[in-house]
Backbone as numpy.savetxt, mean C-alpha at the origin, in Angstrom:
# Nx Ny Nz CAx CAy CAz Cx Cy Cz
-12.42 -19.00 17.88 -13.25 -17.80 17.88 -12.38 -16.55 17.88
-12.76 -15.55 17.10 -11.99 -14.31 17.03 -11.93 -13.64 18.40
-10.79 -13.02 18.67 -10.63 -12.26 19.92 -11.12 -10.84 19.67
-12.25 -10.50 20.27 -12.84 -9.18 20.10 -13.01 -8.54 21.47
-12.34 -7.41 21.67 -12.42 -6.73 22.96 -13.85 -6.29 23.24
-14.20 -6.27 24.51 -15.57 -5.95 24.89 -15.97 -4.53 24.49
-14.98 -3.63 24.39 -15.30 -2.25 24.03 -15.29 -2.01 22.52
-14.94 -3.01 21.73 -14.95 -2.87 20.27 -16.38 -2.87 19.77
-16.61 -2.17 18.67 -17.94 -2.08 18.06 -17.89 -2.80 16.72
-18.35 -4.03 16.68 -18.28 -4.86 15.49 -19.70 -5.18 15.01
-19.99 -4.81 13.78 -21.32 -5.05 13.22 -21.59 -6.55 13.10
-22.84 -6.93 13.26 -23.21 -8.34 13.18 -22.90 -8.92 11.81
-22.97 -8.10 10.77 -22.75 -8.60 9.42 -21.28 -8.58 9.00
-20.42 -8.09 9.86 -18.98 -8.12 9.55 -18.48 -9.55 9.60
-17.57 -9.89 8.70 -17.02 -11.24 8.62 -15.60 -11.21 9.20
-15.47 -11.66 10.44 -14.20 -11.64 11.15 -13.65 -13.05 11.23
-12.46 -13.30 10.70 -11.87 -14.64 10.74 -11.66 -15.09 12.18
-11.71 -16.39 12.39 -11.61 -16.96 13.73 -10.28 -16.64 14.40
-9.23 -16.48 13.61 -7.91 -16.24 14.18 -7.56 -14.76 14.28
-8.49 -13.87 13.94 -8.23 -12.43 13.97 -8.43 -11.87 15.37
-7.89 -10.66 15.59 -8.06 -9.98 16.88 -8.49 -8.54 16.62
-9.49 -8.08 17.37 -9.98 -6.71 17.27 -9.88 -6.11 18.66
-9.06 -5.06 18.80 -8.76 -4.53 20.13 -9.70 -3.38 20.52
-9.48 -2.87 21.72 -10.38 -1.92 22.37 -10.72 -0.72 21.49
-12.01 -0.37 21.51 -12.55 0.83 20.88 -12.44 0.84 19.36
-12.04 -0.26 18.76 -12.05 -0.35 17.30 -13.49 -0.50 16.82
-13.74 -0.03 15.59 -15.07 -0.18 14.99 -14.92 -0.86 13.65
-15.68 -1.95 13.46 -15.70 -2.68 12.20 -17.13 -2.63 11.69
-17.33 -1.98 10.55 -18.67 -1.71 10.05 -19.29 -2.88 9.29
-20.52 -2.67 8.87 -21.31 -3.69 8.21 -20.63 -4.20 6.92
-20.62 -5.51 6.76 -20.12 -6.11 5.54 -18.62 -6.12 5.39
-17.89 -5.60 6.36 -16.43 -5.64 6.29 -15.94 -7.08 6.43
-14.81 -7.37 5.78 -14.23 -8.71 5.84 -12.81 -8.60 6.38
-12.54 -9.31 7.47 -11.22 -9.31 8.11 -10.65 -10.72 8.01
-9.49 -10.86 7.36 -8.92 -12.17 7.09 -8.24 -12.83 8.26
-7.76 -14.04 8.03 -7.10 -14.84 9.06 -5.88 -14.13 9.63
-5.72 -14.24 10.95 -4.55 -13.76 11.69 -4.35 -12.24 11.61
-5.39 -11.50 11.27 -5.27 -10.04 11.25 -5.37 -9.47 12.66
-4.75 -8.33 12.84 -4.82 -7.61 14.11 -5.34 -6.20 13.84
-6.46 -5.86 14.45 -7.05 -4.53 14.31 -6.80 -3.78 15.61
-6.01 -2.72 15.57 -5.56 -2.04 16.78 -6.61 -1.16 17.42
-6.25 -0.67 18.57 -7.14 0.17 19.38 -7.60 1.41 18.58
-8.90 1.65 18.59 -9.45 2.85 17.99 -9.44 2.87 16.47
-9.09 1.77 15.83 -9.10 1.73 14.37 -10.53 1.71 13.85
-10.69 2.20 12.61 -12.01 2.21 11.98 -11.92 1.47 10.65
-12.79 0.48 10.48 -12.87 -0.30 9.24 -14.25 -0.06 8.65
-14.30 0.61 7.49 -15.56 1.05 6.92 -16.43 -0.05 6.35
-17.61 0.34 5.91 -18.59 -0.59 5.36 -18.02 -1.31 4.15
-18.01 -2.63 4.20 -17.58 -3.43 3.06 -16.10 -3.45 2.78
-15.30 -2.84 3.61 -13.85 -2.86 3.42 -13.35 -4.30 3.53
-12.42 -4.67 2.66 -11.89 -6.03 2.65 -10.41 -6.00 3.06
-10.08 -6.78 4.08 -8.73 -6.87 4.60 -8.27 -8.32 4.46
-7.17 -8.54 3.73 -6.67 -9.89 3.52 -6.11 -10.51 4.79
-5.53 -11.69 4.67 -4.99 -12.38 5.84 -3.64 -11.78 6.26
-3.29 -11.99 7.53 -1.99 -11.59 8.09 -1.71 -10.09 7.97
-2.74 -9.28 8.07 -2.57 -7.83 8.03 -2.51 -7.26 9.44
-1.81 -6.14 9.58 -1.76 -5.41 10.84 -2.27 -4.00 10.62
-3.36 -3.67 11.31 -3.94 -2.34 11.25 -3.69 -1.70 12.60
-2.78 -0.76 12.65 -2.35 -0.21 13.93 -3.36 0.79 14.51
-3.09 1.22 15.73 -4.02 2.06 16.49 -4.46 3.30 15.72
-5.76 3.55 15.77 -6.38 4.78 15.26 -6.23 4.97 13.75
-5.95 3.91 13.02 -5.97 3.99 11.56 -7.43 4.04 11.09
-7.67 4.76 10.00 -9.02 4.95 9.46 -9.06 4.43 8.03
-9.79 3.34 7.81 -9.89 2.71 6.50 -11.32 2.87 6.00
-11.51 3.89 5.17 -12.86 4.17 4.68 -13.18 3.35 3.44
-14.45 2.97 3.35 -14.92 2.20 2.21 -14.81 3.01 0.92
-14.50 2.31 -0.20 -14.39 0.87 -0.41 -12.93 0.38 -0.47
-12.14 0.65 0.54 -10.73 0.23 0.56 -10.61 -1.29 0.46
-9.53 -1.73 -0.19 -9.23 -3.15 -0.30 -7.76 -3.38 0.00
-7.48 -4.29 0.93 -6.12 -4.61 1.32 -5.82 -6.06 0.98
-4.67 -6.31 0.34 -4.24 -7.67 0.08 -3.68 -8.33 1.32
-3.12 -9.51 1.16 -2.53 -10.24 2.28 -1.25 -9.56 2.76
-1.02 -9.62 4.07 0.24 -9.17 4.64 0.48 -7.68 4.58
-0.57 -6.87 4.54 -0.43 -5.41 4.47 -0.27 -4.84 5.87
0.61 -3.86 6.00 0.82 -3.14 7.27 0.29 -1.73 7.13
-0.59 -1.35 8.07 -1.12 0.01 8.13 -0.70 0.61 9.47
0.12 1.65 9.43 0.68 2.23 10.65 -0.32 3.05 11.45
0.09 3.47 12.64 -0.80 4.24 13.51 -1.24 5.54 12.85
-2.54 5.82 12.94 -3.06 7.09 12.46 -3.13 7.25 10.96
-2.93 6.18 10.20 -3.03 6.25 8.74 -4.49 6.50 8.34
-4.67 7.26 7.26 -6.01 7.51 6.74 -6.07 7.09 5.28
-7.03 6.22 4.95 -7.35 5.88 3.57 -8.66 6.58 3.24
-8.60 7.66 2.45 -9.80 8.46 2.19 -10.69 7.79 1.17
-11.86 8.40 0.94 -12.79 7.83 -0.06 -13.58 8.89 -0.82
-13.21 10.14 -0.71 -13.95 11.21 -1.38 -12.95 12.16 -2.02
-12.87 12.13 -3.36 -11.88 12.94 -4.05 -12.29 14.41 -4.12
-13.56 14.69 -3.97 -14.07 16.07 -4.00 -14.97 16.30 -2.79
-14.39 16.36 -1.60 -15.21 16.38 -0.38 -16.00 17.68 -0.20
-17.24 17.53 0.12 -18.12 18.63 0.50 -19.14 18.11 1.51
-19.50 18.95 2.49 -20.53 18.57 3.44 -21.92 18.84 2.89
-22.01 19.82 1.94 -23.32 20.22 1.42 -23.29 20.20 -0.10
-24.47 20.18 -0.69 -24.62 20.29 -2.14 -24.46 21.75 -2.55
-24.36 22.03 -3.87 -24.30 23.44 -4.31 -25.49 24.27 -3.85
-26.61 23.61 -3.54 -27.79 24.32 -3.05 -27.76 24.54 -1.55
-26.71 24.06 -0.89 -26.58 24.26 0.54 -27.22 23.20 1.39
-27.72 22.11 0.76 -28.35 21.03 1.51 -27.29 20.03 1.96
-27.52 19.43 3.13 -26.60 18.43 3.64 -26.53 17.26 2.67
-25.31 16.87 2.27 -25.17 15.77 1.32 -25.53 14.44 1.97
-26.11 13.55 1.16 -26.43 12.21 1.60 -25.63 11.22 0.76
-25.78 9.95 1.04 -25.03 8.92 0.32 -25.32 8.95 -1.18
-26.48 9.41 -1.57 -26.85 9.44 -2.99 -26.23 10.63 -3.73
-25.59 11.53 -3.00 -25.03 12.75 -3.61 -23.56 12.62 -3.99
-22.94 11.48 -3.70 -21.53 11.33 -4.05 -21.19 9.86 -4.21
-20.11 9.59 -4.94 -19.71 8.21 -5.21 -18.36 7.95 -4.52
-18.34 7.08 -3.51 -17.07 6.79 -2.83 -16.05 6.16 -3.77
-14.80 6.55 -3.63 -13.69 5.94 -4.37 -12.71 5.39 -3.36
-12.04 4.30 -3.72 -11.25 3.60 -2.72 -9.77 3.58 -2.95
-9.06 3.14 -1.93 -7.62 2.90 -1.97 -7.42 1.39 -2.03
-6.59 0.94 -2.97 -6.27 -0.49 -3.08 -4.80 -0.69 -2.77
-4.52 -1.60 -1.85 -3.15 -1.86 -1.41 -2.86 -3.34 -1.62
-1.82 -3.63 -2.38 -1.52 -5.01 -2.74 -0.65 -5.71 -1.69
-0.45 -6.98 -1.89 0.24 -7.88 -0.95 1.56 -7.30 -0.44
1.73 -7.38 0.88 3.01 -7.08 1.50 3.37 -5.62 1.62
2.56 -4.72 1.07 2.88 -3.29 1.13 2.70 -2.76 2.56
3.36 -1.64 2.84 3.28 -1.03 4.17 3.10 0.47 4.04
2.24 1.03 4.91 1.98 2.46 4.94 2.36 2.96 6.33
3.32 3.89 6.40 3.85 4.35 7.67 2.91 5.26 8.44
3.24 5.48 9.70 2.40 6.23 10.63 1.97 7.58 10.08
0.69 7.87 10.22 0.06 9.15 9.89 0.15 9.53 8.40
0.45 8.57 7.56 0.38 8.83 6.13 -1.08 8.93 5.70
-1.32 9.67 4.64 -2.67 9.82 4.10 -2.64 9.37 2.64
-3.54 8.45 2.30 -3.67 8.00 0.91 -4.97 8.59 0.37
-4.83 9.50 -0.61 -5.98 10.22 -1.15 -6.56 9.43 -2.32
-7.70 8.82 -2.09 -8.33 7.98 -3.10 -8.76 8.82 -4.31
-8.75 8.17 -5.52 -8.43 6.76 -5.75 -6.95 6.56 -6.06
-6.26 5.72 -5.30 -4.88 5.37 -5.58 -4.68 3.87 -5.37
-3.65 3.36 -6.02 -3.29 1.95 -5.96 -1.84 1.85 -5.50
-1.60 1.16 -4.41 -0.26 0.95 -3.88 0.15 -0.48 -4.21
1.24 -0.61 -4.97 1.66 -1.90 -5.47 2.25 -2.81 -4.40
2.39 -4.07 -4.76 2.89 -5.08 -3.82 4.26 -4.71 -3.28
4.43 -4.88 -1.97 5.70 -4.71 -1.26 6.24 -3.28 -1.30
5.42 -2.33 -1.71 5.84 -0.93 -1.66 5.87 -0.45 -0.22
6.56 0.66 0.02 6.66 1.23 1.36 6.39 2.73 1.28
5.36 3.17 2.00 5.01 4.58 2.09 5.55 5.11 3.41
6.40 6.13 3.34 7.05 6.66 4.54 6.03 7.34 5.46
6.36 7.40 6.73 5.51 8.06 7.72 5.25 9.51 7.31
4.00 9.93 7.45 3.64 11.32 7.18 3.47 11.67 5.72
3.66 10.73 4.81 3.54 11.02 3.39 2.07 11.25 3.01
1.87 11.99 1.92 0.53 12.17 1.36 0.55 11.59 -0.06
-0.10 10.45 -0.22 -0.07 9.73 -1.49 -1.24 10.19 -2.36
-0.92 10.78 -3.52 -1.95 11.29 -4.41 -1.93 10.60 -5.78
-0.98 9.70 -6.00 -0.92 8.97 -7.27 -0.47 7.54 -6.99
-0.63 6.67 -7.97 -0.31 5.26 -7.78 1.16 5.05 -7.44
1.41 4.03 -6.63 2.77 3.69 -6.18 3.16 2.34 -6.79
4.27 2.26 -7.53 4.66 0.99 -8.15 5.07 -0.05 -7.11
5.01 -1.33 -7.46 5.51 -2.37 -6.57 6.97 -2.12 -6.18
7.30 -2.38 -4.92 8.64 -2.25 -4.36 9.13 -0.80 -4.25
8.31 0.18 -4.59 8.75 1.57 -4.52 8.78 2.07 -3.07
9.75 2.92 -2.77 9.82 3.64 -1.50 9.44 5.08 -1.80
8.32 5.54 -1.23 7.85 6.90 -1.50 7.78 7.69 -0.20
8.00 9.00 -0.31 7.97 9.87 0.86 7.62 11.28 0.42
7.14 12.10 1.37 6.92 13.51 1.10 5.48 13.86 0.83
5.28 15.17 0.54 3.96 15.72 0.28 4.01 16.58 -0.97
3.48 16.12 -2.10 2.92 14.77 -2.29 4.03 13.74 -2.37
3.69 12.49 -2.16 4.69 11.43 -2.12 5.36 11.24 -3.47
6.68 11.08 -3.44 7.48 10.82 -4.63 8.41 9.64 -4.34
8.73 8.90 -5.39 9.63 7.76 -5.19 11.04 8.25 -4.91
11.63 7.74 -3.82 13.00 8.13 -3.45 13.93 6.93 -3.46
13.41 5.76 -3.81 14.24 4.56 -3.85 13.36 3.34 -4.02
13.98 2.19 -3.75 13.30 0.90 -3.86 13.53 0.10 -2.59
12.56 -0.75 -2.25 12.70 -1.66 -1.11 12.38 -3.08 -1.56
12.94 -4.06 -0.84 12.64 -5.45 -1.12 11.54 -5.96 -0.20
11.32 -7.25 -0.23 10.26 -7.84 0.58 10.53 -7.73 2.07
11.80 -7.55 2.45 12.13 -7.40 3.87 11.88 -5.98 4.37
11.54 -5.05 3.46 11.31 -3.67 3.84 12.57 -2.84 3.94
13.70 -3.41 3.55 14.98 -2.71 3.62 15.25 -2.03 2.28
15.80 -0.82 2.35 16.10 -0.10 1.11 17.16 -0.85 0.31
16.90 -1.01 -0.98 17.79 -1.77 -1.85 18.98 -0.92 -2.29
20.08 -1.61 -2.57 21.33 -0.96 -3.00 21.63 -1.40 -4.43
21.88 -0.43 -5.31 22.17 -0.78 -6.69 23.54 -1.41 -6.80
23.64 -2.45 -7.61 24.91 -3.12 -7.84 25.84 -2.20 -8.64
27.03 -1.97 -8.10 27.96 -1.02 -8.73 28.40 -1.45 -10.11
28.53 -2.75 -10.33 29.00 -3.26 -11.62 27.86 -3.71 -12.52
26.62 -3.58 -12.03 25.48 -4.06 -12.81 24.35 -3.05 -12.75
24.41 -2.01 -13.57 23.35 -0.99 -13.55 21.98 -1.62 -13.78
21.00 -1.15 -13.01 19.66 -1.68 -13.16 19.35 -2.86 -12.27
20.37 -3.36 -11.55 20.17 -4.45 -10.59 20.34 -3.90 -9.17
19.45 -4.35 -8.29 19.45 -3.89 -6.90 19.43 -5.10 -5.98
20.15 -5.01 -4.86 20.23 -6.13 -3.92 19.78 -5.70 -2.54
19.08 -6.61 -1.85 18.68 -6.36 -0.47 19.85 -6.66 0.46
20.30 -5.70 1.26 21.42 -5.95 2.17 21.15 -7.02 3.21
19.88 -7.27 3.51 19.54 -8.24 4.55 19.41 -9.64 4.01
18.67 -9.82 2.94 18.38 -11.16 2.43 19.26 -11.55 1.24
19.96 -10.56 0.67 20.78 -10.75 -0.53 19.95 -11.08 -1.78
18.64 -10.92 -1.69 17.79 -11.12 -2.86 18.09 -10.06 -3.90
18.08 -10.47 -5.16 18.40 -9.56 -6.26 17.12 -9.14 -6.98
17.05 -7.87 -7.30 15.92 -7.30 -8.04 16.48 -6.57 -9.26
15.63 -6.42 -10.29 16.08 -5.69 -11.47 14.98 -4.78 -11.99
15.41 -3.72 -12.64 14.48 -2.80 -13.27 14.05 -3.38 -14.62
12.77 -3.62 -14.73 12.22 -4.09 -16.01 11.95 -2.90 -16.92
11.56 -1.77 -16.31 11.35 -0.50 -16.98 11.87 0.56 -16.02
12.01 1.82 -16.47 12.55 2.84 -15.58 11.80 3.00 -14.26
10.51 2.67 -14.25 9.75 2.82 -13.01 9.04 1.53 -12.63
9.68 0.39 -12.97 9.07 -0.91 -12.65 10.16 -1.89 -12.23
10.16 -2.25 -10.94 11.14 -3.18 -10.38 10.49 -4.55 -10.19
11.28 -5.61 -10.37 10.78 -6.95 -10.14 11.87 -7.79 -9.49
11.44 -8.82 -8.75 12.41 -9.75 -8.17 13.05 -10.55 -9.30
14.38 -10.67 -9.24 15.11 -11.37 -10.29 15.25 -12.83 -9.88
14.62 -13.71 -10.62 14.61 -15.14 -10.28 15.61 -15.89 -11.14
16.25 -16.91 -10.55 17.20 -17.72 -11.30 18.51 -17.00 -11.57
19.02 -16.27 -10.57 20.26 -15.52 -10.75 21.44 -16.46 -11.02
22.26 -16.08 -12.00 23.53 -16.76 -12.27 24.58 -15.69 -12.50
25.64 -15.75 -11.72 26.64 -14.70 -11.80 27.27 -14.57 -13.18
27.38 -15.68 -13.90 28.08 -15.61 -15.17 27.27 -14.92 -16.26
25.92 -14.86 -16.09 25.14 -14.18 -17.13 24.38 -12.97 -16.60
24.49 -12.70 -15.30 23.78 -11.56 -14.73 24.27 -10.25 -15.32
25.60 -10.15 -15.55 26.14 -8.91 -16.10 25.61 -8.66 -17.50
25.44 -9.73 -18.30 24.90 -9.56 -19.64 23.45 -9.08 -19.58
22.69 -9.67 -18.67 21.30 -9.25 -18.52 21.22 -7.80 -18.04
22.13 -7.42 -17.13 22.14 -6.05 -16.62 22.44 -5.07 -17.74
23.40 -5.43 -18.62 23.72 -4.55 -19.73 22.53 -4.39 -20.67
21.82 -5.49 -20.92 20.64 -5.42 -21.75 19.58 -4.53 -21.12
19.38 -4.69 -19.80 18.39 -3.89 -19.08 18.76 -2.42 -19.12
20.06 -2.13 -18.88 20.52 -0.75 -18.87 20.34 -0.13 -20.26
20.65 -0.90 -21.31 20.46 -0.40 -22.66 19.01 -0.11 -22.97
18.14 -1.01 -22.52 16.71 -0.82 -22.74 16.22 0.42 -21.99
16.68 0.59 -20.75 16.28 1.76 -19.96 16.72 3.04 -20.64
17.99 3.04 -21.12 18.53 4.23 -21.77 17.73 4.59 -23.01
17.36 3.57 -23.80 16.57 3.80 -25.00 15.18 4.33 -24.67
14.55 3.73 -23.62 13.21 4.16 -23.23 13.21 5.59 -22.72
14.24 5.93 -21.92 14.30 7.29 -21.39 14.58 8.30 -22.50
15.40 7.90 -23.49 15.68 8.79 -24.62 14.42 9.04 -25.42
13.66 7.96 -25.69 12.41 8.10 -26.42 11.41 8.97 -25.68
11.35 8.78 -24.34 10.43 9.58 -23.53 10.82 11.05 -23.60
12.13 11.32 -23.58 12.61 12.71 -23.63 12.26 13.33 -24.97
12.38 12.56 -26.05 12.08 13.08 -27.39 10.61 13.39 -27.56
9.75 12.65 -26.83 8.31 12.87 -26.94 7.84 14.12 -26.20
8.67 14.64 -25.30 8.28 15.81 -24.51 8.26 17.08 -25.36
């Protein structure tokens, strides 16, 4: 049976996995789905119909407004806000209080393994790619590629991270290849703004692949510059 604190407010129609935990003063609204082994922290808000995958951590006082969708293994830091109204107004142009029929909610989608740091704000509609990392206090206004490290207001990519959440280091002799200092996993740039895990690494041919990748990147960036 799910561990639900007595002070938590969980709607009867919410689907809470048996292995999940919902802590004090959290609110889980109607139709929300909370996956296996998730932890919903104190004072967190999970909106109507929001879907949270398995093994997610939603830290204290995070606000996940509908129709947000979280993949498996997502981390949401303390005080994070996932908005749902791109043009917020309390009233209509006629001055009447807006109702649900007066606006269309838009959501934030966060893919597997991604993390959003404390007090960051994701302004819907945005998509955060798998294993990306949003720095604390960032304001995300556009999509974030997989494995990207973004920071600032508005958030901009300042580097890349691997699945361990550690900032990747570019290989000095292999442009376009990045390695995780902790796990030694190798990643490569498939496009100038698209990183992927490099599978089947072989030292004897990695340099050739890196040269091909670097050449492709150079050509793509040149073409992009000519189109401007």
